[in-house]
C-alpha positions as CSV (number, residue, x, y, z in Angstrom):
1,M,10.8,-6.7,13.5
2,I,10.1,-6.8,10.2
3,T,9.4,-3.5,7.4
4,L,6.9,-3.9,5.1
5,Y,7.1,-2.5,1.8
6,S,4.2,-2.3,-0.4
7,S,1.4,-0.4,-1.9
8,A,-2.2,-1.3,-2.1
9,T,-1.9,-4.1,-5.1
10,P,-2.9,-7.6,-4.5
11,N,0.5,-9.2,-4.6
12,G,1.2,-6.3,-1.7
13,R,-2.0,-6.9,0.5
14,K,-1.0,-10.3,0.1
15,I,2.4,-10.1,2.6
16,T,-0.6,-8.0,5.0
17,I,-3.1,-10.3,4.9
18,M,-0.1,-12.8,5.6
19,L,1.3,-10.9,8.3
20,E,-2.4,-10.0,10.0
21,E,-2.8,-14.2,10.3
22,L,0.2,-13.9,11.8
23,G,-0.5,-11.5,14.7
24,I,3.4,-10.0,14.7
25,K,4.1,-6.8,14.9
26,Y,4.8,-5.2,11.1
27,Y,5.7,-1.9,10.7
28,A,4.0,-0.7,6.7
29,K,5.9,1.6,4.4
30,N,4.1,2.7,1.1
31,I,5.8,2.4,-1.9
32,D,4.1,5.4,-3.9
33,L,3.7,3.7,-7.1
34,E,2.1,7.8,-9.0
35,K,5.0,8.8,-7.7
36,K,7.8,6.2,-9.1
37,E,9.6,6.0,-5.0
38,Q,9.3,2.0,-6.2
39,F,12.6,3.1,-9.1
40,S,14.3,5.8,-5.6
41,D,17.6,5.0,-5.3
42,E,17.0,3.6,-1.3
43,F,14.2,1.5,-3.0
44,S,16.3,-0.5,-5.4
45,K,18.6,-1.4,-2.3
46,L,16.2,-3.4,-2.3
47,S,14.7,-4.9,-5.0
48,P,16.3,-4.5,-8.0
49,G,13.8,-5.3,-10.4
50,N,11.6,-1.9,-8.7
51,K,9.1,-4.4,-7.2
52,I,6.9,-4.7,-4.5
53,P,6.4,-6.2,-2.3
54,V,10.1,-6.1,-0.4
55,I,10.2,-7.3,3.3
56,V,13.2,-6.6,5.6
57,D,13.1,-8.7,9.0
58,K,15.2,-6.8,11.2
59,E,15.7,-9.7,13.8
60,N,17.7,-11.8,10.9
61,N,18.7,-9.4,9.3
62,I,17.9,-10.4,5.4
63,T,15.9,-8.4,2.9
64,V,13.6,-10.5,0.7
65,F,11.4,-9.8,-2.3
66,E,8.5,-11.6,-4.0
67,S,5.3,-12.1,-2.6
68,G,5.9,-16.0,-2.9
69,A,8.7,-15.9,-1.8
70,I,7.9,-13.5,1.3
71,L,5.1,-16.0,1.7
72,L,7.7,-19.0,1.5
73,Y,10.2,-16.8,3.7
74,L,6.8,-15.9,6.8
75,A,5.8,-19.1,7.0
76,E,9.7,-21.2,7.6
77,K,9.4,-18.2,10.0
78,Y,7.0,-19.0,12.1
79,K,6.8,-21.8,11.3
80,K,2.5,-21.4,10.5
81,F,0.7,-22.4,7.2
82,L,3.8,-24.9,5.6
83,N,2.8,-28.1,6.6
84,K,5.2,-30.6,6.4
85,N,2.7,-33.4,5.3
86,N,0.7,-31.6,2.7
87,Y,4.4,-29.6,1.7
88,W,4.5,-30.5,-1.8
89,D,0.4,-29.5,-1.9
90,I,0.8,-26.8,-1.2
91,L,4.1,-25.6,-3.1
92,Q,2.9,-26.6,-6.1
93,W,-0.7,-24.1,-5.1
94,L,1.1,-21.3,-3.8
95,F,2.7,-20.7,-7.9
96,F,0.0,-21.9,-9.4
97,Q,-1.3,-18.5,-8.1
98,M,1.9,-17.1,-8.5
99,A,1.8,-17.8,-12.6
100,Y,-1.3,-17.8,-13.5
101,V,-3.9,-16.4,-10.7
102,G,-2.2,-13.4,-9.9
103,P,-1.0,-12.2,-12.7
104,M,-4.1,-12.8,-14.2
105,L,-6.3,-10.7,-11.4
106,G,-3.3,-7.8,-11.2
107,Q,-4.1,-7.0,-14.9
108,A,-7.9,-7.2,-14.8
């Protein structure tokens, strides 16, 4: 079972969309950014930068933070959305989104 620690932000929604598209069961734990829950001791152990989203995969005993890394992890784990024939095309667009599109939309 995967636990998603997130909030209703563009980066948080990316992971929720991915989990839904994968059609897997997961548990969502809301991190209230207005209450500064991302700075709690418990959350800081999961995300050293105190940012959402974070997933904890109990099946593989692994924690992954940063939305791009989480998307890659889930694509690899479930063998979906990461076609080996177009691997570098997919990665360059993912990184483009992470570096350019995502931050601009987040600021808007």
